[in-house]
N, C-alpha and C positions, 0 to 999 in steps of 0.2 A: 453638163452644167456649163453656163456661159462664163467667159472669162472676165477678169477684172477690167480689162480695157473695154470690153463690150459693154459692161454695166455702166462705166463712166460715160461712154458715148451716148447710150440710149438715155440715161437720166439727164445728161446735159441738153439734149434735144428736147426732152420733156420739159426741162427748166426754161428753155428759151420760149417754147410755146406757152407754158403756163404764165410766165412773166408777161409775155405780150398780151395774152387774154386779160390779165390783171389790169394792165393800163388801159387797154381798149378791147372790149367794151365795158369792163367792170368799172373803170374810172378811178383806179388808184394811181397814185403819183408814179413817175418814172423810177424814182428811187426805191419805192416799195416793190415795184415790179422787178427791179434788179435784184433786190434782196430775196424776193420770192423765187426767182430763177436759181439764185445760188443755193438756197436751202433745198430746193427740189433736186438739183444736181447732186448735192452731198447726200440726201436721202437715199438715192440709188446706190450709194456705196456702203450705208450703214450695216446691212445684214452681212457684209464681209468681215465684220468685227469678230465673228466666231470662226473665221477661216482658219484652217490648219496650217496655211502658208504664213511665213513670218513677215514677208514684205507687206501685203495689204493690211495686216493687223498693225504694224508699226506706222504706216502712213496714215491709216484712219484714225488711230488714237492720237497721233500727233496733231491731225487736223481737228479732231473733236476737243482735244486740250486747248486749242486756241479759239474755236468757234463758240463753245458753250460759254466761257467766261465773257466774251464779246456780247452775247445775248443777254448776260446778266447785268451788264453795265447800267442800263437804265433802271432796272429794278433796284440795284444797290444805291444808285444815286437818289431814287424816289424815296428810299428808306431813310434818308438823312445822313448817310455816311460821308465822312470827310473824303477829300481827294486821296489823301494817303490811305485811309481805310479801304477805299475802292480798289486802289492799286495793290495793296496787301491781300485783299480777298481774291483779286484776280490771279495773283501769283500763287496763292495757296490752291486755287481751283485748278489751275494749269497742272501743278505738281501732283495733286490729288488724282486728276483724271489720267494724266500721262503715265503715271507709275502705279498708283494705288488701284484705281478702277481697272486699268489694263491687266494687271496681275490677277485680281479677283475674277475678272471676265474670263481669262485664259484658263483659270483653274476650274471654274463651275459651269462652263459651257462646252458644248460639242457642236461640231459643224453640222449644219442643217438640224439643229435641235429646236427648241422653242423660240430662239431669237429669229428663226426663219419662220414666221408665222403671222397670221392676221392680228392676234392680240399684240405682238411685238410692234407691228406697224402702228397701232393705235397708241401704244406707249410712247413711241417716238414723237407722234403728233402732239400728245399731251405735254410731253417734256418741253417741246418748243413753245407751246402756248403758255405754259406756266413760267418758263424762264424769261420770256421776252415781255418786258413791261411797256405798255403803250396805253394812253387814254383812249385811242381809237381801237376798240375791241376787234373791229373787222380786220385790221392789219395782223393782229395776233392769230385770228382764224385763218387768214390768208397764208401765213407762214406755216402754221400747223398742218394745213391741207397740202401745202407744197411738199413738205418733208414726207408726208404719207404717200403722196403720188410717186415721188421718187423710190420710196421704199417698196411700194406696190409694183413698180417697173421691174425692180430687181427679182421679186418673187415670181412674177409672171414669166420673165426671161428664163429663170432656173427651170421652170415647169416646161416651157417650150423646148429647151435644150434636153430635157429628160426624155424626149421622144426621139426614137431612132427613125429618121425619115428615109433611110436608105432601103431599097428593095420596094417590091410592089405594094406591100402592106406595112405601114408604120408599126413600130413595136415600142412599148414602154420599157425604159430602163429601170434599173432598180431604184434609182433616185426619184422616180416619178411620184408625185404627191407629197415629197418631203419638205417642200417649201411653202406651198400655198394650203396652209392647214390651220386649224384651231386648237390642236393639242398634240402631244407627242406620246411616245410609249412610256415615258417616265412620268409617273403620277406626281412626284415631287416637283419636277421642273414645271409641269403644266399648272400645278397649284400655286407655285411661286410666281409664275408669269401673271396669272389672273389676280393674285393678291396685289401685286404691283400695280396692275392696270385699275383694280378697284381703288386703291389708295390714291392714285393720281386723279381718277374720276372724282373722288371725294374732294380733293384739293381744288379741282377745277370748279366744282359746285360751290365751294366756300368762297372762291374768288369771284365767281359770278354773283353770289349772294351779297358780298361785301361791295362790290361795284354798284349793284342794284340799289343798295341802301344809300350809297353816296349820292346818287342822282335822284333820290326821292322815290324809288319804286316800292 
C-alpha cells in the first residue's frame, strides 16, 4: 500500500496538471484553476480517512473541517443568511465534522472498506458539487471532477502497490483488489454506500432541475 506522503505527492502533481489544463486550454480563470488544483490534491488524501493510523485521520479530518465550511460559504450567503448566521453555521460545521463525523467515521468504517471504492469516489465528487454554490455550473463540475481525480489517484496507487514486483514474476499481495472496487464483503456497508450515492444523485438532480427552471429551461 502506498504511504501517506506518496499519495500527497501524486495527488498534488495531478492537481497542478488539472489546474493548468482548466486554465489553458479549457479557459477557466486562474483563480478557478488554483481552486481546482487544491481540491484535486485534497481528493488524493480523502481515502485515508478510514486509515487505522491516527496521524492521517487527525490531519485529514482537521483539513476537512476547514475546507467543507469554506465551500459552503457562498451557498449560505445565497440562502440569505446574515453575516452572523453564516459565521455561526461555519463554526458549527467545523465542530460537527472535526468531532462528530470523525468519531462516527472511526466507529463504522474499516480500512480498505467501502470508503476505498469507486462509489465512494463518486460520493466525494457529488458532495463538492452540492456544497459549492456558483451561478457558473461548469466551475462546480470542474471542482467535483477534480476531487474525484485526486480520489482515483489514491485508489490506483493502492492497487499498484498491492503488486509485489520483486522477482522474475510479479505477485499479487493480499490487498490486491481491495481499493479499486464497486462493492465489499459487507452487504450492509455496500448497501449504505449505494444508498448515500443514490441520495446525493437525487439531490444533484433536484439542483439541476431548479437551476434549469430559473433560466427558463
